[in-house]
N, C-alpha and C positions, 0 to 999 in steps of 0.2 A: 695170337696163339689160340684164342677161343673161336667158336664157330660164328658168333655174332656179338655185337656190342650194344645194340639197342639204340634207338633214336636219341635217347636221353644224353648219350655221350658223343654224339656226332657233331663235330664242328664244321665239317665239310661233307657235302653229299655228292657221291659219285653220280655220273650221268644216269645210271640205272636205278638210283635211289636206294640201293641195297645197304644194309648194315652188316653184311657178311664179312668175315675176316679169314685168317689162315685155317682155322678149324683143326689145329693140331691136338686139341683136347676136346672132350665132349661136354664141357660146362662153360658157363660165362662168369665173369667177375665184376662185381660192383666195388671199386677200390675206394680207399680213403674214408671208410665208414666213420661217421661222427667226428671228422676232422674239424677242429675249431675254426679254421679259415674257409671251410666249405659248408655253409649252412644248408645246402641242398643235398647233403650226403648223409641224411639220417636213416635209421632203420626203416622208418615209414616210407621214405623215398625209395629205398632199396626194394622194399616189398612191392611197391607200385611198379617199379621198373621190371622186377622179376616176373610179374604177372604177364608181361608181354614177351617173355622169352620162351623158348621151346626146349625145355630140359632143365637140369639142375643149375643153380646159380649160387655163387658164394658172395656174401657181403663181408668184406674184410677191412680191418683197420690197418694202419701203417706199421703195426707190430705183428703182422700175420703174413705168413707165406704159405704157398701151396706147392707140394711136390707131387710129381707123377712118375712112378717107376714101374715099368712093365704093366701099365694100365691101372695100377693101384694109386688112388688119390689119398694124400695125407695132408692134413692141415697142421701147420706148426705155428704156434701162437703164444705170445706173452700178453696179448691184448684181447680183443673180442672179435667174434665173427659169427656168422649164422649161415647155415645151408638153407637156401630158399628153393622151393619147388613150385612151378607154375600150376 
C-alpha cells in the first residue's frame, strides 16, 4: 500500500534492489511499535528507519490503524503511535 518499506523490513530483495511497493498512499508505516516479541521495533529503531524514507512515516503499535478517505489520513488508536518526518 505504501510507496516504500525501507531495507529494514526487506526479507527478500528483488533483482533491481528496490524497496518500492504499490504506492497507493503517500506515507510509509513502521508496524508493531514496541511489541514485546520484537525487540527491534522500538521508537528509536523507527526514527532511524524513518530517516531513510522520503516523506511522512507512521510508527504504529498493534492497537493502531490508519484510514485514508478521499486523501485525508486519520489515525485511530487505543495504543501509541508517532508521525515521523525525514
